[in-house]
C-alpha positions as CSV (number, residue, x, y, z in Angstrom):
1,X,13.0,12.6,-42.1
2,X,12.9,12.1,-38.3
3,X,10.4,10.8,-35.8
4,X,9.1,13.2,-33.0
5,X,11.2,11.1,-30.5
6,X,14.4,12.2,-32.0
7,X,14.1,15.8,-31.1
8,X,11.2,16.2,-28.6
9,X,12.3,13.5,-26.1
10,X,15.2,15.7,-24.6
11,X,12.9,18.8,-24.7
12,X,10.0,17.2,-23.1
13,X,12.2,15.5,-20.4
14,X,13.8,18.8,-19.3
15,X,10.3,20.6,-19.5
16,X,8.9,17.8,-17.1
17,X,11.6,18.7,-14.4
18,X,9.0,21.5,-13.6
19,X,5.8,19.7,-12.4
20,X,3.8,23.0,-13.4
21,X,4.3,22.0,-17.0
22,X,2.6,18.5,-16.5
23,X,-0.4,20.1,-14.9
24,X,-0.6,22.7,-17.9
25,X,-0.5,19.6,-20.3
26,X,-3.4,18.0,-18.6
27,X,-5.2,21.2,-18.9
28,X,-4.9,21.9,-22.4
29,X,-4.9,18.4,-23.7
30,X,-8.2,16.8,-22.7
31,X,-7.6,13.7,-24.7
32,X,-4.4,12.9,-22.7
33,X,-6.4,14.0,-19.5
34,X,-9.1,11.7,-20.2
35,X,-7.1,8.7,-20.8
36,X,-4.7,8.6,-18.0
37,X,-5.1,8.4,-14.2
38,X,-3.2,10.6,-11.9
39,X,-0.7,7.8,-11.0
40,X,-0.1,7.0,-14.7
41,X,0.5,10.6,-15.6
42,X,3.3,11.0,-12.9
43,X,5.2,7.7,-13.7
44,X,4.8,7.7,-17.6
45,X,4.8,11.4,-18.6
46,X,7.4,11.2,-21.3
47,X,5.7,8.1,-23.1
48,X,2.4,9.4,-22.8
49,X,3.0,13.0,-24.2
50,X,5.0,11.3,-27.2
51,X,2.2,9.0,-28.0
52,X,-0.9,11.0,-27.4
53,X,-0.3,14.5,-28.5
54,X,-0.4,15.0,-32.3
55,X,3.0,16.5,-33.1
56,X,2.2,17.9,-36.5
57,X,-1.1,19.6,-35.3
58,X,-0.5,20.6,-31.7
59,X,3.3,21.2,-31.6
60,X,2.9,24.8,-31.4
61,X,0.6,24.5,-28.6
62,X,3.3,22.2,-26.8
63,X,5.9,24.8,-27.2
64,X,3.7,27.6,-25.8
65,X,3.2,25.7,-22.8
66,X,7.0,24.8,-22.5
67,X,7.8,28.5,-23.0
68,X,5.5,29.5,-20.1
69,X,7.2,27.6,-17.6
70,X,10.9,27.3,-19.1
71,X,11.5,29.8,-21.7
72,X,15.3,29.2,-21.7
73,X,14.7,25.4,-22.7
74,X,12.0,26.4,-25.2
75,X,14.5,29.0,-27.0
76,X,17.2,26.5,-27.1
77,X,15.1,23.9,-29.0
78,X,12.6,26.0,-30.9
79,X,14.9,26.6,-33.9
80,X,15.8,23.0,-34.1
81,X,12.2,21.8,-34.1
82,X,11.3,24.4,-36.7
83,X,13.8,22.8,-39.0
84,X,12.6,19.1,-38.8
85,X,9.9,17.3,-41.1
86,X,8.0,15.2,-38.9
87,X,6.6,11.8,-39.9
88,X,2.9,11.8,-38.8
89,X,1.8,9.4,-36.4
90,X,-0.7,6.8,-37.8
91,X,-4.2,7.5,-37.0
92,X,-6.3,5.0,-34.9
93,X,-8.9,3.6,-37.1
94,X,-12.5,4.5,-35.9
95,X,-14.3,1.7,-34.3
96,X,-17.4,0.4,-35.9
97,X,-19.8,1.0,-33.2
98,X,-23.3,-0.7,-33.6
99,X,-26.1,2.0,-32.9
100,X,-28.7,1.1,-30.5
101,X,-31.7,-0.6,-32.1
102,X,-34.7,-2.6,-31.4
103,X,-35.4,-3.4,-35.0
104,X,-37.2,-6.9,-35.4
105,X,-35.8,-9.4,-37.8
106,X,-37.5,-9.6,-41.3
107,X,-39.6,-12.6,-41.7
108,X,-39.5,-12.4,-45.5
109,X,-37.4,-14.7,-47.7
110,X,-37.1,-12.2,-50.6
111,X,-37.9,-8.5,-50.8
112,X,-38.4,-7.5,-54.4
113,X,-39.7,-4.7,-56.3
114,X,-39.2,-1.9,-53.6
115,X,-35.6,-0.7,-53.8
116,X,-37.0,2.7,-55.7
117,X,-39.3,3.2,-52.8
118,X,-36.5,2.6,-50.3
119,X,-34.4,5.2,-52.0
120,X,-37.5,7.5,-52.2
121,X,-38.0,7.1,-48.5
122,X,-34.4,7.8,-47.8
123,X,-34.4,11.2,-49.8
124,X,-37.6,12.4,-48.0
125,X,-36.2,11.6,-44.5
126,X,-32.8,13.5,-45.4
127,X,-34.2,16.3,-47.2
128,X,-35.4,18.3,-44.2
129,X,-33.3,19.8,-41.4
130,X,-36.2,19.9,-39.0
131,X,-37.8,16.7,-37.8
132,X,-38.7,14.7,-41.0
133,X,-41.8,12.5,-40.9
134,X,-42.7,10.2,-43.7
135,X,-45.7,7.9,-43.8
136,X,-45.7,4.8,-45.7
137,X,-49.2,4.0,-46.6
138,X,-51.3,1.1,-48.4
139,X,-53.5,-1.6,-48.1
140,X,-53.0,-4.7,-45.8
141,X,-50.5,-7.1,-46.7
142,X,-48.9,-4.6,-49.3
143,X,-45.4,-4.8,-47.4
144,X,-45.6,-1.4,-45.4
145,X,-43.8,-2.9,-42.4
146,X,-41.4,-4.7,-44.4
147,X,-40.3,-1.6,-46.2
148,X,-39.8,0.1,-42.9
149,X,-37.7,-2.8,-41.6
150,X,-35.4,-3.2,-44.7
151,X,-35.0,0.5,-44.7
152,X,-33.9,0.5,-41.0
153,X,-31.6,-2.4,-41.5
154,X,-30.0,-0.9,-44.8
155,X,-29.5,2.6,-43.4
156,X,-28.8,2.0,-39.8
157,X,-25.0,1.8,-39.6
158,X,-24.4,4.7,-41.9
159,X,-27.3,7.2,-41.5
160,X,-28.6,6.6,-38.2
161,X,-25.6,6.2,-35.6
162,X,-27.8,7.7,-32.9
163,X,-30.0,4.7,-33.0
164,X,-33.2,3.0,-34.4
165,X,-36.2,2.7,-32.2
166,X,-39.1,0.6,-33.3
167,X,-42.5,1.4,-32.0
168,X,-45.7,-0.7,-32.5
169,X,-48.8,1.4,-32.2
170,X,-51.8,-1.0,-32.8
171,X,-53.0,-2.4,-29.3
172,X,-49.7,-1.3,-27.8
173,X,-48.7,1.3,-25.3
174,X,-46.3,3.7,-27.1
175,X,-45.3,5.6,-23.6
176,X,-44.1,2.2,-22.1
177,X,-42.2,1.2,-25.2
178,X,-40.3,4.6,-25.6
179,X,-39.5,4.6,-21.9
180,X,-38.3,0.9,-21.9
181,X,-36.2,1.6,-25.0
182,X,-34.6,4.7,-23.4
183,X,-33.9,2.5,-20.1
184,X,-32.6,-0.5,-21.8
185,X,-30.9,0.5,-25.0
186,X,-29.6,3.9,-23.8
187,X,-29.4,3.3,-20.0
188,X,-31.3,6.5,-19.4
189,X,-32.5,7.1,-15.8
190,X,-35.9,8.6,-15.4
191,X,-35.8,11.4,-12.8
192,X,-38.6,10.6,-10.0
193,X,-39.3,14.3,-9.8
194,X,-40.9,14.1,-13.3
195,X,-43.9,12.7,-11.3
196,X,-46.7,10.4,-12.8
197,X,-47.1,11.9,-16.2
198,X,-45.9,9.5,-18.7
199,X,-45.9,12.2,-21.5
200,X,-43.3,14.1,-19.4
201,X,-41.1,11.1,-19.0
202,X,-41.4,10.3,-22.8
203,X,-40.4,14.0,-23.6
204,X,-37.5,13.7,-21.2
205,X,-36.5,10.6,-23.2
206,X,-36.4,12.4,-26.4
207,X,-34.6,15.5,-24.8
208,X,-32.0,13.4,-23.3
209,X,-31.1,11.0,-26.2
210,X,-27.5,10.2,-25.3
211,X,-26.1,8.8,-28.5
212,X,-24.8,11.3,-31.2
213,X,-26.1,11.4,-34.7
214,X,-29.4,11.1,-36.4
215,X,-31.9,8.8,-34.9
216,X,-34.7,6.9,-36.8
217,X,-37.9,6.4,-35.1
218,X,-40.5,4.0,-36.7
219,X,-44.2,4.1,-35.6
220,X,-45.6,0.7,-37.0
221,X,-49.1,0.0,-37.9
222,X,-50.6,3.3,-36.7
223,X,-54.4,3.6,-36.7
224,X,-54.7,7.4,-36.2
225,X,-52.8,10.5,-35.9
226,X,-54.1,11.2,-32.5
227,X,-52.6,8.0,-31.1
228,X,-49.1,9.0,-31.9
229,X,-49.2,12.8,-31.9
230,X,-48.4,12.9,-28.1
231,X,-45.4,10.7,-28.5
232,X,-43.7,12.0,-31.5
233,X,-40.2,13.4,-31.0
234,X,-39.5,17.1,-30.9
235,X,-38.8,19.3,-33.9
236,X,-35.1,18.6,-34.7
237,X,-32.9,17.6,-37.5
238,X,-31.6,14.7,-35.2
239,X,-34.9,12.6,-35.5
240,X,-36.2,11.0,-38.5
241,X,-39.5,9.4,-38.3
242,X,-41.3,6.6,-40.5
243,X,-44.9,5.8,-39.9
244,X,-46.6,3.1,-41.5
245,X,-50.4,3.1,-41.7
246,X,-53.3,1.8,-43.9
247,X,-54.5,5.5,-43.8
248,X,-53.9,7.4,-47.1
249,X,-53.6,10.8,-45.3
250,X,-52.5,10.6,-41.6
251,X,-51.5,14.3,-41.4
252,X,-51.1,17.1,-43.9
253,X,-47.8,17.9,-42.7
254,X,-46.2,14.4,-43.2
255,X,-44.5,13.4,-46.5
256,X,-46.2,10.4,-47.9
257,X,-44.9,7.4,-49.7
258,X,-47.7,5.2,-51.0
259,X,-47.2,1.6,-51.7
260,X,-48.8,0.2,-54.7
261,X,-49.2,-3.5,-55.6
262,X,-46.0,-5.1,-57.1
263,X,-45.4,-4.8,-61.0
264,X,-46.1,-8.0,-62.9
265,X,-42.3,-8.3,-63.4
266,X,-41.7,-8.0,-59.5
267,X,-44.5,-10.3,-58.8
268,X,-42.8,-12.9,-60.9
269,X,-39.6,-12.3,-59.7
270,X,-40.8,-13.1,-56.2
271,X,-42.5,-16.4,-57.4
272,X,-39.2,-17.3,-59.1
273,X,-37.2,-16.8,-56.0
274,X,-39.7,-19.2,-54.0
275,X,-40.5,-21.8,-56.7
276,X,-37.5,-21.7,-59.1
277,X,-37.2,-20.2,-62.7
278,X,-37.6,-23.4,-64.6
279,X,-41.3,-24.1,-63.1
280,X,-42.3,-20.3,-63.9
281,X,-40.8,-20.1,-67.4
282,X,-42.5,-23.4,-68.3
283,X,-45.9,-21.9,-67.4
284,X,-45.2,-18.5,-67.9
285,X,-48.6,-17.3,-69.1
286,X,-50.3,-19.2,-66.3
287,X,-47.8,-17.6,-63.8
288,X,-48.9,-14.1,-64.9
289,X,-52.4,-15.0,-64.7
290,X,-51.8,-16.4,-61.1
291,X,-50.1,-13.2,-60.1
292,X,-53.0,-11.1,-61.3
293,X,-55.4,-13.4,-59.4
294,X,-53.6,-12.8,-56.3
295,X,-53.8,-9.1,-57.0
296,X,-50.0,-8.8,-57.0
297,X,-50.2,-8.7,-53.2
298,X,-46.9,-9.6,-51.6
299,X,-48.4,-11.5,-48.9
300,X,-50.5,-13.7,-51.2
301,X,-47.6,-14.3,-53.7
302,X,-45.5,-15.3,-50.7
303,X,-47.9,-17.8,-49.3
304,X,-48.8,-19.4,-52.8
305,X,-45.1,-19.5,-53.7
306,X,-44.3,-21.5,-50.4
307,X,-47.3,-23.8,-51.1
308,X,-45.9,-24.5,-54.8
309,X,-42.4,-24.8,-53.4
310,X,-43.4,-27.7,-51.2
311,X,-45.1,-29.6,-53.9
312,X,-42.7,-29.8,-56.8
313,X,-45.0,-31.9,-59.1
314,X,-48.1,-29.4,-58.7
315,X,-48.5,-27.5,-61.9
316,X,-49.2,-23.8,-61.7
317,X,-52.4,-24.3,-63.8
318,X,-53.7,-26.9,-61.0
319,X,-52.6,-24.3,-58.4
320,X,-54.9,-21.6,-60.4
321,X,-57.7,-24.3,-60.4
322,X,-57.6,-25.0,-56.8
323,X,-57.6,-21.2,-55.9
324,X,-60.6,-20.7,-57.9
325,X,-62.5,-23.7,-56.5
326,X,-61.9,-22.7,-53.0
327,X,-63.5,-19.3,-53.5
328,X,-66.0,-20.3,-56.1
329,X,-68.5,-17.6,-55.1
330,X,-65.9,-15.0,-55.3
331,X,-64.2,-15.9,-58.7
332,X,-62.8,-12.9,-60.5
333,X,-65.4,-12.9,-63.3
334,X,-65.3,-9.1,-63.5
335,X,-62.5,-6.8,-62.4
336,X,-63.0,-6.2,-58.6
337,X,-61.5,-3.5,-56.5
338,X,-57.8,-4.0,-55.5
339,X,-58.6,-4.2,-51.8
340,X,-61.3,-6.9,-52.4
341,X,-59.0,-8.9,-54.7
342,X,-56.2,-8.8,-52.2
343,X,-58.2,-10.2,-49.3
344,X,-59.7,-12.9,-51.4
345,X,-56.4,-14.1,-52.5
346,X,-54.9,-14.1,-49.2
347,X,-58.0,-15.9,-47.7
348,X,-57.7,-18.7,-50.4
349,X,-54.1,-19.1,-49.8
350,X,-54.7,-19.4,-46.1
351,X,-57.4,-21.9,-46.5
352,X,-55.0,-24.2,-49.0
353,X,-52.3,-24.1,-46.5
354,X,-54.6,-24.9,-43.6
355,X,-55.9,-28.0,-45.2
356,X,-52.4,-29.3,-45.4
357,X,-51.8,-29.0,-41.8
358,X,-51.9,-32.1,-39.5
359,X,-54.5,-31.7,-36.6
360,X,-51.6,-31.3,-34.2
361,X,-50.3,-28.4,-36.2
362,X,-53.9,-26.9,-36.3
363,X,-54.0,-27.1,-32.5
364,X,-50.7,-25.2,-32.2
365,X,-51.9,-22.6,-34.7
366,X,-55.3,-22.2,-32.7
367,X,-53.3,-21.6,-29.4
368,X,-51.3,-18.9,-31.4
369,X,-54.5,-17.3,-32.6
370,X,-55.7,-17.0,-29.0
371,X,-52.7,-15.0,-28.0
372,X,-52.4,-11.3,-28.5
373,X,-51.5,-9.6,-31.7
374,X,-47.9,-9.1,-30.7
375,X,-44.5,-11.0,-30.8
376,X,-45.0,-14.5,-29.1
377,X,-42.3,-15.9,-27.0
378,X,-41.9,-19.3,-27.7
379,X,-41.4,-20.3,-24.1
380,X,-45.1,-19.2,-23.6
381,X,-46.3,-21.8,-26.2
382,X,-44.2,-24.6,-24.6
383,X,-45.7,-23.7,-21.2
384,X,-49.3,-23.7,-22.8
385,X,-48.5,-27.1,-24.5
386,X,-46.4,-28.8,-21.8
387,X,-47.9,-32.1,-22.9
388,X,-46.5,-32.0,-26.3
389,X,-42.8,-33.1,-26.7
390,X,-40.5,-30.2,-27.1
391,X,-38.9,-31.6,-30.2
392,X,-42.1,-32.4,-31.8
393,X,-43.6,-29.0,-31.1
394,X,-40.3,-27.4,-32.9
395,X,-41.0,-29.6,-35.9
396,X,-44.6,-28.3,-36.0
397,X,-43.4,-24.7,-35.7
398,X,-40.6,-24.9,-38.1
399,X,-41.7,-27.5,-40.7
400,X,-45.3,-26.8,-40.9
401,X,-46.3,-23.3,-39.7
402,X,-43.2,-21.4,-40.6
403,X,-42.4,-23.2,-43.7
404,X,-45.8,-22.6,-45.0
405,X,-45.6,-18.9,-44.0
406,X,-48.4,-19.2,-41.4
407,X,-46.0,-18.1,-38.7
408,X,-43.2,-15.5,-38.7
409,X,-40.1,-15.6,-36.9
410,X,-39.6,-12.0,-35.7
411,X,-36.6,-12.5,-33.4
412,X,-34.7,-15.3,-31.5
413,X,-37.3,-17.7,-30.0
414,X,-40.0,-15.1,-31.0
415,X,-42.8,-15.7,-33.5
416,X,-45.7,-13.8,-34.6
417,X,-49.0,-14.4,-36.6
418,X,-50.2,-12.1,-39.2
419,X,-53.1,-10.1,-38.4
420,X,-55.1,-11.6,-41.1
421,X,-54.0,-15.1,-40.4
422,X,-55.0,-14.6,-36.7
423,X,-58.4,-13.6,-37.7
424,X,-58.6,-16.3,-40.2
425,X,-57.6,-19.1,-37.8
426,X,-59.8,-17.7,-35.1
427,X,-62.7,-17.9,-37.4
428,X,-61.8,-21.4,-38.8
429,X,-61.6,-22.9,-35.2
430,X,-64.5,-21.1,-33.3
431,X,-66.4,-24.2,-33.2
432,X,-63.8,-26.7,-32.6
433,X,-64.3,-29.0,-29.7
434,X,-60.9,-28.4,-28.2
435,X,-60.5,-24.8,-28.5
436,X,-61.9,-24.0,-25.0
437,X,-59.3,-26.3,-23.5
438,X,-56.5,-24.5,-25.3
439,X,-57.9,-21.1,-24.0
440,X,-57.7,-22.8,-20.5
441,X,-54.2,-23.9,-20.9
442,X,-53.0,-20.5,-22.0
443,X,-54.6,-18.8,-19.1
444,X,-52.9,-21.2,-16.6
445,X,-49.6,-20.5,-18.4
446,X,-50.0,-16.8,-18.3
447,X,-51.0,-16.7,-14.7
448,X,-47.8,-18.4,-13.7
449,X,-46.0,-15.5,-15.7
450,X,-48.0,-12.9,-13.8
451,X,-47.0,-14.6,-10.5
452,X,-43.4,-14.1,-11.3
453,X,-43.7,-10.3,-11.6
454,X,-42.2,-8.8,-8.4
455,X,-43.6,-5.7,-6.7
456,X,-40.6,-3.7,-7.5
457,X,-39.1,-5.4,-10.6
458,X,-35.6,-4.4,-11.8
459,X,-34.8,-3.0,-15.2
460,X,-33.5,-6.5,-16.3
461,X,-36.7,-8.1,-15.0
462,X,-38.9,-5.6,-16.9
463,X,-37.0,-6.4,-20.0
464,X,-37.5,-9.9,-19.7
465,X,-41.2,-9.8,-18.8
466,X,-42.0,-7.2,-21.3
467,X,-42.7,-9.8,-24.2
468,X,-45.4,-11.4,-22.2
469,X,-47.4,-8.2,-21.2
470,X,-49.6,-8.0,-24.2
471,X,-50.4,-11.6,-23.8
472,X,-51.4,-11.0,-20.3
473,X,-53.4,-8.0,-21.3
474,X,-55.2,-10.3,-23.7
475,X,-56.0,-12.8,-21.0
476,X,-57.4,-10.0,-18.8
477,X,-59.4,-8.4,-21.5
478,X,-60.9,-11.4,-23.2
479,X,-60.3,-14.7,-21.4
480,X,-61.5,-14.3,-17.9
481,X,-64.2,-17.1,-18.5
482,X,-61.4,-19.6,-19.2
483,X,-59.3,-18.6,-16.0
484,X,-59.9,-20.2,-12.7
485,X,-61.8,-17.6,-10.5
486,X,-59.1,-17.6,-7.7
487,X,-56.3,-16.9,-10.4
488,X,-58.1,-14.0,-12.1
489,X,-56.6,-11.5,-9.6
490,X,-53.0,-12.5,-10.8
491,X,-53.8,-11.1,-14.4
492,X,-54.6,-7.7,-13.1
493,X,-52.0,-7.7,-10.1
494,X,-49.2,-8.8,-12.8
495,X,-50.1,-6.0,-15.1
496,X,-50.3,-3.4,-12.3
497,X,-47.0,-4.3,-10.8
498,X,-45.4,-4.2,-14.4
499,X,-46.4,-0.5,-14.8
500,X,-46.3,0.5,-11.3
501,X,-42.7,-0.7,-10.9
502,X,-41.5,1.6,-13.8
503,X,-43.4,4.5,-12.4
504,X,-46.2,4.4,-14.9
505,X,-48.9,4.9,-12.4
506,X,-51.3,6.1,-14.9
507,X,-51.1,2.8,-17.1
508,X,-51.1,0.7,-13.8
509,X,-54.2,2.2,-12.2
510,X,-56.8,1.1,-14.8
511,X,-55.6,-2.6,-14.5
512,X,-55.7,-2.5,-10.5
513,X,-59.2,-0.9,-10.7
514,X,-60.5,-3.5,-13.1
515,X,-59.0,-6.2,-10.9
516,X,-61.2,-4.9,-7.9
517,X,-64.4,-4.7,-9.8
518,X,-63.7,-8.0,-11.5
519,X,-63.0,-9.9,-8.4
520,X,-66.2,-8.5,-6.8
521,X,-68.2,-9.7,-9.9
522,X,-66.7,-13.2,-9.8
523,X,-66.5,-13.8,-6.1
524,X,-68.5,-11.4,-4.2
525,X,-67.8,-8.1,-2.4
526,X,-66.6,-9.9,0.9
527,X,-64.2,-12.5,-0.7
528,X,-60.7,-12.3,0.5
529,X,-59.3,-12.0,-3.0
530,X,-61.3,-8.6,-3.2
531,X,-59.6,-7.6,-0.1
532,X,-56.2,-8.3,-1.9
533,X,-57.2,-6.3,-5.0
534,X,-58.2,-3.4,-2.8
535,X,-54.7,-3.6,-0.9
536,X,-53.1,-3.6,-4.5
537,X,-54.9,-0.5,-5.5
538,X,-54.4,1.2,-2.2
539,X,-50.8,0.8,-2.4
540,X,-50.7,2.4,-5.8
541,X,-52.4,5.5,-4.5
542,X,-50.1,5.5,-1.5
543,X,-47.1,5.7,-3.9
544,X,-48.6,8.7,-5.7
545,X,-49.3,10.5,-2.4
546,X,-53.0,10.1,-3.0
547,X,-53.9,9.6,0.6
548,X,-57.5,10.4,0.8
549,X,-58.0,7.6,-1.9
550,X,-55.8,5.1,-0.5
551,X,-57.1,5.0,3.2
552,X,-60.7,3.9,2.7
553,X,-59.3,1.1,0.5
554,X,-57.0,-0.2,3.1
555,X,-59.9,0.0,5.5
556,X,-62.3,-1.9,3.3
557,X,-59.7,-4.6,2.8
558,X,-59.2,-5.1,6.4
559,X,-63.0,-5.0,7.2
560,X,-63.2,-8.0,4.8
561,X,-59.9,-9.8,5.9
562,X,-60.5,-9.5,9.8
563,X,-64.0,-11.5,10.0
564,X,-63.0,-13.8,7.1
565,X,-59.5,-14.8,7.8
566,X,-58.8,-13.6,11.3
567,X,-56.0,-11.3,12.4
568,X,-53.4,-13.9,12.5
569,X,-53.7,-14.9,8.8
570,X,-50.6,-14.1,6.5
571,X,-53.0,-12.0,4.2
572,X,-54.6,-10.0,7.2
573,X,-51.1,-9.4,8.6
574,X,-49.7,-8.3,5.2
575,X,-52.7,-5.8,4.6
576,X,-52.4,-4.5,8.1
577,X,-48.6,-4.0,7.9
578,X,-49.2,-2.0,4.7
579,X,-51.7,0.0,6.4
580,X,-49.3,0.8,9.3
581,X,-46.6,1.9,6.8
582,X,-49.2,4.1,5.0
583,X,-50.0,5.9,8.3
584,X,-46.4,6.2,8.9
585,X,-45.8,8.0,5.7
586,X,-48.8,10.2,6.1
587,X,-47.4,11.4,9.6
588,X,-43.8,11.7,8.2
589,X,-45.1,14.1,5.5
590,X,-47.4,15.9,7.8
591,X,-50.6,14.9,5.9
592,X,-52.7,14.0,8.8
593,X,-55.5,16.2,7.7
594,X,-56.1,14.2,4.7
595,X,-57.1,11.2,6.9
596,X,-60.6,10.4,7.7
597,X,-62.1,10.2,11.3
598,X,-62.6,6.3,11.0
599,X,-62.1,4.5,14.2
600,X,-59.2,2.3,12.8
601,X,-57.4,5.1,11.4
602,X,-57.6,7.5,14.5
603,X,-56.8,4.4,17.0
604,X,-53.5,3.7,15.0
605,X,-52.8,7.5,14.8
606,X,-52.9,7.9,18.5
607,X,-51.0,4.7,19.2
608,X,-48.2,5.8,16.9
609,X,-48.0,9.3,18.5
610,X,-47.4,8.0,22.0
């Protein structure tokens, strides 16, 4: 046995005396070509040829190249080489590359009774060469989202090297999520020539998915097919889609996986994982009755299990009694529908946990219920409750809310209330004397976030601010009355900048238009803040080339600012500068015909033509 160096070294050294041979090698062996610069190729020819050309598989190809430039050398060594059994070069082990993913972390301690469904879901998704779409359906609290999460984490590495994309539909903007994922996870650049149509931008993202291999796309908590249909990936074996929804039949063409309530065995297993086998086995019949009363619903079982785990001396019988006493008018004297049973069990569990909270913890929970139904950056909570000691706030979060499963950790320093919990807490505190003050504190904090959004944010800044956007929208839509009037404009300006900065003009426009109408309503048509909102909207139209719509807004803004603030005020000068830039852009593009005969416009035009 001989290594390739024993025989090929002299052959290659002689062949390399002809520089044409080197050029041919780089042309015919792309791997070598890709891994070495021109300088490296010239100075290390022999070494890299020996190390980077597979002698067993490509020896014949190498000999042909040598023959083409030096037939004598090739003939001299060809017979010698043919006699040798080469030792294969060791293969370089493949690197374990992590697929791009924005999968949230799972908030559940245990996940039982669903492995069959996970395997069934995997079979559905892999059985179709075209785009495979499976819906995971079931009632609220049944574990649809958790199942999709567990499937994604289990199969991400092996089945979806192309990536996993998690999208939230309820109350969220799908186009923005898809585009942001492509920009952040895939480093995809959206061509400006695509224009303003976000659907075209989404289609571009799907068509230009850069990572090889299958891709898993998860649309979570879908409320209607029409909401996701424009954003589905194209028919291709590359994309596998999971849709979680409460709707039993979202679309005829979709494969469906319906989640049922847990079996009694799985429900008991979940309780055992939370409470311990000894306590459950000691009151097994009562435990079975408790599972049945909770409707075998994972959410209800998790909450009650956590409640029992904190109280080691509380019997299951006493637990059952407390549940029934809390909902005496709803006690299960007859077999109710499954959905009604589930809601009842969950509400009773919420009430029990709620009564165990200190008032300080109830206040924190009240603040969380004010925020949007979306992941909550904990930094936002700290900003809202700046008067509370940071460590105390963390203790409330971790040792009261998270511990009682009233709050779920979804990512690093990110938490979320379950939808039913948000509704429960909001209803529970609607008459609390301090709830209005919490709303004002939230609005003050989110205004500061909005003020940090630049007019042209970078991709990094967009990524950093994205978690706050649902909460900014919540304030703009529902909490205007708790925001200082002079700060209301920032809610709409911040949202407009966030979307306009990404080229999502159709998403920015409604917010900026709402900002104009809201400021007019709150402060009157001639207030300087109205002028600022008009200037913002005009700038959006200018960016889109909608000059006929932009011009009157600039003029209206200036007509407010000149008499109220004077021509030397910074706001007036900013608006005037924007108007001048606008006129310059119109002239550069030869679009003066779109401008009106307004004296301000015509005077500026004549001056700039001189």
